[in-house]
C-alpha positions as a printed Julia matrix, in Angstrom:
255×3 Matrix{Float64}:
 -19.79  -18.48   12.07
 -19.9   -19.61    8.37
 -21.11  -16.39    7.59
 -18.92  -14.26    9.71
 -15.46  -16.45    7.94
 -17.23  -15.73    4.33
 -17.95  -11.79    5.07
 -13.77  -11.7     5.64
 -12.89  -13.66    3.25
 -15.24  -11.43    1.01
 -14.37   -8.03    2.54
  -9.93   -9.01    2.23
 -10.97   -9.91   -1.22
 -12.58   -6.34   -2.63
  -9.83   -4.68   -0.48
  -7.17   -6.31   -2.03
  -8.27   -6.31   -5.33
  -8.96   -3.06   -5.28
  -4.71   -2.27   -3.99
  -3.76   -4.59   -6.33
  -5.54   -2.57   -9.69
  -4.54    0.66   -7.84
  -1.28    0.04   -6.04
  -2.04    0.23   -2.5
  -4.76    1.69   -0.17
  -6.27   -2.37    0.69
  -5.74   -0.35    4.93
  -8.73    1.39    3.76
 -11.49   -1.24    4.15
 -10.13   -3.46    5.55
  -8.67   -2.33    9.05
 -12.38   -0.37    9.88
 -14.7    -3.66    9.2
 -11.79   -5.21   11.41
 -12.31   -2.4    14.27
 -16.45   -2.54   12.78
 -16.04   -6.61   14.64
 -15.27   -5.18   17.68
 -11.61   -5.67   17.88
  -9.56   -3.6    19.17
  -7.09   -1.19   17.52
  -4.34   -2.43   18.73
  -5.79   -6.26   17.89
  -7.18   -5.11   14.02
  -3.68   -3.88   13.26
  -1.88   -6.1    13.77
  -4.58   -8.76   12.04
  -4.7    -6.56    9.32
  -0.93   -5.9     8.9
  -0.16   -9.29    8.9
  -2.62  -10.47    6.58
  -1.42   -7.51    4.12
   1.14   -9.75    3.57
  -0.89  -12.12    1.26
  -1.57   -8.9    -1.59
   2.23   -9.24   -2.29
   1.71  -12.87   -2.83
  -0.64  -12.93   -4.65
   0.25  -10.24   -6.42
   4.11  -11.82   -7.11
   2.51  -14.69   -7.99
   0.91  -13.21  -11.44
   3.74  -10.68  -11.81
   6.0   -13.6   -11.36
   4.8   -14.91  -15.23
   5.37  -11.45  -16.44
   9.54  -11.44  -15.57
   8.66   -7.18  -16.32
  11.23   -6.38  -13.66
  14.44   -4.96  -13.08
  16.08   -6.77  -10.06
  18.35   -4.07   -9.77
  15.59   -1.17   -9.51
  14.18   -3.81   -6.77
  17.42   -4.07   -4.78
  17.61   -0.65   -4.54
  13.76   -0.36   -3.05
  14.11   -2.53   -0.67
  17.05   -1.08    0.62
  16.22    2.92    0.78
  12.06    2.02    2.28
  12.73   -0.75    4.83
  15.43    1.06    7.44
  12.83    4.33    7.33
  10.22    0.71    7.95
  11.27   -0.44   10.49
  12.17    2.99   12.37
   8.96    4.31   10.67
   7.41    3.12   14.64
  10.45    5.18   16.29
   9.96    8.36   14.54
   7.02    8.88   13.9
   4.78    8.08   16.46
   6.07   10.85   18.1
   4.36   13.09   16.34
   0.89   13.93   17.59
  -1.24   11.55   16.53
  -4.3    13.99   14.97
  -1.58   15.91   12.77
   0.79   12.99   11.39
  -2.93   11.42    9.88
  -4.44   14.68    9.07
  -0.88   15.46    7.06
  -1.03   13.04    5.26
  -4.51   12.58    4.18
  -4.41   16.45    2.63
  -0.89   14.93    1.12
  -2.9    12.16   -0.87
  -5.54   13.43   -1.46
  -3.22   15.9    -3.62
  -1.67   12.92   -4.5
  -4.6    11.55   -6.57
  -5.61   15.88   -6.87
  -2.6    16.15   -9.12
  -2.84   12.14  -11.41
  -6.04   14.1   -12.55
  -5.3    17.09  -13.84
  -1.56   15.24  -14.73
  -4.31   13.12  -18.02
  -0.28   11.76  -19.08
   0.94   10.96  -16.32
   2.73    7.33  -16.15
   0.52    6.37  -19.57
   3.88    5.49  -20.82
   6.87    4.45  -19.66
   9.61    6.51  -19.75
  12.41    6.09  -17.23
  14.42    8.87  -16.55
  16.73   10.06  -12.79
  18.43    6.92  -12.95
  22.22    9.4   -12.15
  23.35    9.13   -8.46
  21.78   12.51   -8.13
  18.19   10.78   -9.59
  18.57    7.76   -7.16
  20.47    9.33   -4.47
  16.62   12.09   -3.62
  14.5     9.38   -5.28
  15.9     6.5    -2.82
  15.9     9.26    0.11
  12.19    9.95   -0.63
  12.23    5.85   -0.4
  13.18    6.12    2.72
  10.31    8.8     4.29
   7.74    6.89    2.38
   9.21    2.84    3.93
   8.91    5.28    7.99
   5.82    6.33    7.48
   4.33    2.02    6.45
   6.26    1.59    9.55
   3.71    3.61   11.52
   0.46    4.18    9.58
  -2.28    1.95    8.63
  -3.24    3.35    5.01
  -2.2     5.06    2.23
   1.63    4.54    1.85
   1.74    2.16   -1.09
   0.07    4.89   -2.72
   2.84    6.93   -2.49
   5.3     4.54   -3.48
   3.42    4.24   -6.5
   2.94    8.3    -7.26
   6.63    8.38   -6.74
   7.66    6.13   -9.07
   5.0     7.38  -11.85
   6.43   10.63  -10.86
  10.85   10.65  -10.44
  10.94    7.58  -11.52
   8.96    7.82  -15.2
   7.48    4.55  -14.41
   4.18    4.48  -15.95
   1.52    3.08  -13.88
   1.49   -0.74  -14.58
   4.89   -1.06  -13.99
   4.81    0.5   -10.82
   2.29   -1.55   -9.06
   4.1    -4.52   -9.61
   7.52   -2.22   -7.49
   4.28   -1.89   -5.1
   2.69   -4.82   -4.81
   5.44   -6.82   -4.8
   8.19   -5.02   -2.58
   5.86   -3.22   -0.52
   3.1    -5.27   -0.11
   5.92   -8.24    0.35
   8.84   -7.35    2.48
   7.38   -3.95    3.66
   4.33   -4.87    4.73
   6.05   -7.89    6.07
   8.41   -5.63    8.48
   5.67   -4.37    9.29
   3.98   -7.34   10.65
   6.57   -8.53   12.02
   6.89   -5.07   14.38
   3.83   -5.24   14.91
   3.3    -9.16   15.63
   5.67   -9.05   18.41
   4.75   -6.0    19.8
   0.86   -7.54   19.53
  -0.96  -11.02   19.11
  -3.44  -10.73   16.12
  -6.92  -11.83   16.07
  -6.42  -15.06   15.3
  -9.23  -16.5    14.63
  -9.79  -14.35   11.36
  -6.59  -14.68    9.82
  -7.06  -17.09    7.86
  -9.65  -16.21    5.89
  -8.15  -12.35    5.61
  -5.31  -14.65    3.71
  -7.29  -16.01    1.54
  -9.59  -13.0     0.6
  -5.9   -11.3     0.03
  -4.56  -13.85   -1.95
  -7.84  -14.09   -4.42
  -8.22  -10.4    -4.72
  -5.1    -9.57   -5.51
  -4.2   -12.26   -7.69
  -7.35  -11.15   -9.42
  -6.68   -7.78   -9.28
  -4.05   -8.22  -11.19
  -4.62   -9.88  -14.04
  -7.08   -6.88  -14.16
  -4.8    -4.31  -13.91
  -2.29   -6.08  -16.46
  -4.91   -6.73  -19.03
  -6.34   -3.33  -19.33
  -3.62   -1.76  -19.38
  -1.87    1.84  -17.43
  -5.94    3.87  -18.28
  -7.72    1.37  -16.41
  -4.88    1.66  -12.6
  -4.42    5.1   -12.96
  -8.57    6.15  -13.22
  -9.31    2.94   -9.91
  -5.29    4.53   -8.38
  -6.93    8.21   -8.35
  -9.66    7.4    -7.35
  -8.49    5.34   -4.8
  -6.38    7.8    -3.52
  -8.2    11.1    -2.74
 -10.75    8.1    -0.94
  -8.17    7.18    1.21
  -6.66   10.59    1.44
 -10.65   11.98    2.88
 -11.05    8.98    5.0
  -7.87   10.78    6.48
  -8.94   13.57    6.66
 -11.58   12.74    8.69
  -9.97   10.7    10.38
  -7.66   13.0    12.02
 -10.67   15.83   12.93
 -11.93   12.47   15.79
  -8.43   13.5    17.36
  -7.62   16.78   17.23
């Protein structure tokens, strides 16, 4: 029992530490491990969704010291994304699961490769598209990503990170801060409530996963803030490509 709990803490610490540096992708490691340890998919998903909220808690504890986020931009991201998260389970699950995951995997891999070739992307903080048209289009895309976030288990935080960098002109470090706090706490919190009401999590494992997530997120966030955009960009690209390949592989098993 002790070994099992320690293993869960370490897995959660690693998954959320990397996710905190890249702006998403914790489900890449955490969810498959829960399945491997014997949980059903629905139980593993509920457990992972609830534990993932702790990623936002750990990151928030560290970012509060920086005081670098725009309050109104935070409200904008929440207003656009939360409706998508709530409706995601209804709309996306109407589509063939294999095809949806394959499309997401190809797009995620493409995002990582795109960032690799755009060497200066996200290295400087140059806000743009803050006019009415830019905010409207940016908000629509955030809502669409929210729909994916409400239905799928990993990778959607990485989408938000790159969208904030590419469309709104944020540097990687700032974009990850917004994603970890707003997506990690509020988007994932909404998803956790939705899933948890339908399927009870494995309560015995949650404390270990939450402890690992908070420590991992805080540590990963601290490293990202100290090392800057170069490290965050490389970790983002690596995790994005790995997540994309994994999603493509998962889709081939369903098609």
